Structure formats: C-alpha cells, structure tokens
Backbone bond lengths (Angstrom), bond angles and torsions (degrees), N, CA, C in turn:
res aa  C-N    CA-C-N  psi(-1)  N-CA   C-N-CA  omega(-1)  CA-C   N-CA-C  phi
1 M - - - 1.451 - - 1.531 108.99 -
2 R 1.319 115.69 138.58 1.453 120.08 -179.75 1.516 110.93 -75.29
3 H 1.287 113.96 158.52 1.460 120.50 -179.10 1.533 109.52 -75.75
4 P 1.346 119.30 134.09 1.459 121.81 -179.58 1.536 113.16 -61.11
5 L 1.313 116.99 -28.83 1.455 120.10 -179.91 1.528 110.79 -67.21
6 A 1.331 117.08 -36.33 1.458 121.04 178.42 1.526 109.91 -63.42
7 F 1.322 116.71 -40.64 1.466 120.39 177.61 1.522 110.52 -64.71
8 H 1.314 116.85 -41.28 1.463 121.71 179.96 1.541 110.80 -63.35
9 I 1.315 116.96 -43.62 1.465 121.04 179.25 1.521 110.07 -64.74
10 R 1.326 116.48 -42.52 1.477 119.59 179.13 1.526 110.85 -64.44
11 L 1.311 117.11 -39.59 1.462 121.30 178.48 1.526 110.94 -64.20
12 Q 1.316 117.46 -42.72 1.471 120.55 177.63 1.530 111.09 -63.08
13 T 1.310 117.12 -39.66 1.460 121.03 179.07 1.529 110.31 -63.08
14 M 1.324 117.59 -42.49 1.451 121.05 179.69 1.527 111.20 -66.57
15 L 1.323 117.23 -37.60 1.457 120.73 -179.57 1.527 112.07 -70.39
16 K 1.321 117.69 -29.29 1.459 121.55 179.78 1.524 112.11 -79.61
17 D 1.329 117.09 -17.48 1.456 121.42 -179.37 1.524 108.80 -68.60
18 E 1.326 117.09 120.89 1.457 121.41 -175.71 1.523 112.51 -104.24
19 M 1.315 117.59 12.21 1.455 120.37 -177.77 1.529 111.34 -62.95
20 G 1.315 118.05 -42.30 1.460 122.15 179.16 1.518 111.78 -65.13
21 A 1.329 116.82 -41.44 1.460 120.59 179.20 1.522 110.79 -65.15
22 T 1.306 117.47 -39.34 1.459 121.14 178.69 1.519 110.04 -64.97
23 M 1.314 117.62 -40.21 1.458 121.34 179.55 1.527 110.09 -64.18
24 V 1.321 117.70 -40.02 1.461 120.88 178.05 1.527 110.13 -65.30
25 E 1.328 117.55 -41.44 1.467 120.32 179.24 1.528 111.16 -63.08
26 Y 1.332 116.60 -43.92 1.466 119.41 178.31 1.524 111.25 -64.99
27 S 1.316 117.22 -37.66 1.464 120.63 178.35 1.519 110.76 -63.60
28 L 1.329 116.85 -41.20 1.468 120.18 178.14 1.522 111.19 -65.84
29 M 1.330 117.15 -38.99 1.464 119.87 177.68 1.525 111.18 -64.14
30 V 1.326 116.86 -43.29 1.466 120.37 179.45 1.526 110.04 -63.86
31 A 1.319 117.78 -41.51 1.470 121.04 178.75 1.528 110.45 -63.40
32 F 1.325 117.63 -41.97 1.461 121.11 179.35 1.525 110.93 -64.87
33 I 1.327 117.07 -44.00 1.465 120.80 179.10 1.525 110.04 -63.12
34 A 1.318 117.38 -39.94 1.463 120.68 178.42 1.524 111.22 -63.98
35 M 1.337 117.48 -41.33 1.470 120.17 178.35 1.525 111.07 -64.10
36 V 1.318 117.10 -41.80 1.466 120.65 178.60 1.525 110.37 -64.91
37 A 1.320 117.13 -40.66 1.469 120.62 179.58 1.521 111.17 -64.65
38 V 1.314 117.71 -41.35 1.465 120.96 179.03 1.527 110.14 -65.72
39 A 1.326 117.56 -43.64 1.461 120.49 179.49 1.529 110.97 -64.92
40 A 1.313 117.17 -42.36 1.463 120.75 179.43 1.520 110.62 -65.64
41 N 1.319 116.72 -40.15 1.460 121.16 179.32 1.529 110.38 -63.81
42 A 1.314 117.70 -42.11 1.458 121.12 -179.96 1.526 110.51 -64.63
43 T 1.322 116.84 -45.71 1.466 121.01 -179.47 1.517 111.33 -67.57
44 L 1.300 116.40 -48.08 1.458 120.80 -179.07 1.522 111.03 -64.61
45 G 1.317 116.85 -40.29 1.456 120.70 179.02 1.518 112.08 -61.94
46 T 1.325 117.13 -42.47 1.460 121.23 178.87 1.526 110.65 -65.20
47 N 1.316 116.63 -46.49 1.465 120.37 -179.83 1.525 111.63 -65.06
48 L 1.308 116.74 -41.11 1.456 121.38 -179.73 1.523 110.62 -66.67
49 N 1.306 117.49 -39.01 1.453 121.61 177.59 1.522 110.45 -62.65
50 A 1.320 117.28 -42.21 1.467 120.76 178.52 1.533 110.50 -63.82
51 K 1.309 117.49 -40.33 1.475 120.61 178.77 1.525 110.90 -63.60
52 F 1.333 117.41 -44.76 1.463 120.72 179.74 1.528 111.31 -63.74
53 E 1.348 116.16 -40.29 1.457 118.22 179.31 1.527 111.41 -66.07
54 S 1.330 118.03 -39.21 1.462 119.80 178.53 1.521 110.57 -68.49
55 F 1.328 116.84 -36.21 1.456 120.91 177.41 1.526 110.78 -67.60
56 A 1.323 116.56 -41.24 1.469 121.10 -179.82 1.532 110.86 -66.37
57 G 1.336 117.02 -27.25 1.457 121.32 179.54 1.528 112.29 -70.67
58 L 1.308 118.68 -15.77 1.458 122.46 179.81 1.522 112.01 -74.48
59 F 1.323 116.67 -23.74 1.457 120.69 -176.64 1.530 109.67 -108.19
60 P 1.319 116.42 128.90 1.469 119.47 -179.41 1.501 113.40 -74.42
C-alpha cells in the first residue's frame, strides 16, 4: 500500500497546476473575440450593403 503522504503531495501538485485554468481562459477569450467579430461583420456588412446600393442608385 502506498503512503498517504505521497498521495497528498501528488494531489497538491495537481491542484497547483494552472495549465487547465489557462486553457479555459484562452478559450473564453477566443470565444468572446469570435462573437465580437461575427457581430461586427453583421453590422458592417449591412451598413456597407446599404452604402453600395445607394451609390449604385446614382447611376442609371
């Protein structure tokens, strides 16, 4: 049987590891940036389309 202290030390080491937390933070940042890009693209696309249509209306 393994020593309980060895298990405790290993558990503390795993809990101190912040690699998983960093990955979650980066994933949330990427998701937020993607949402902002999609919203900006939708808004900009609509506005740009309206500008092109008004410009195209100037020429017969």
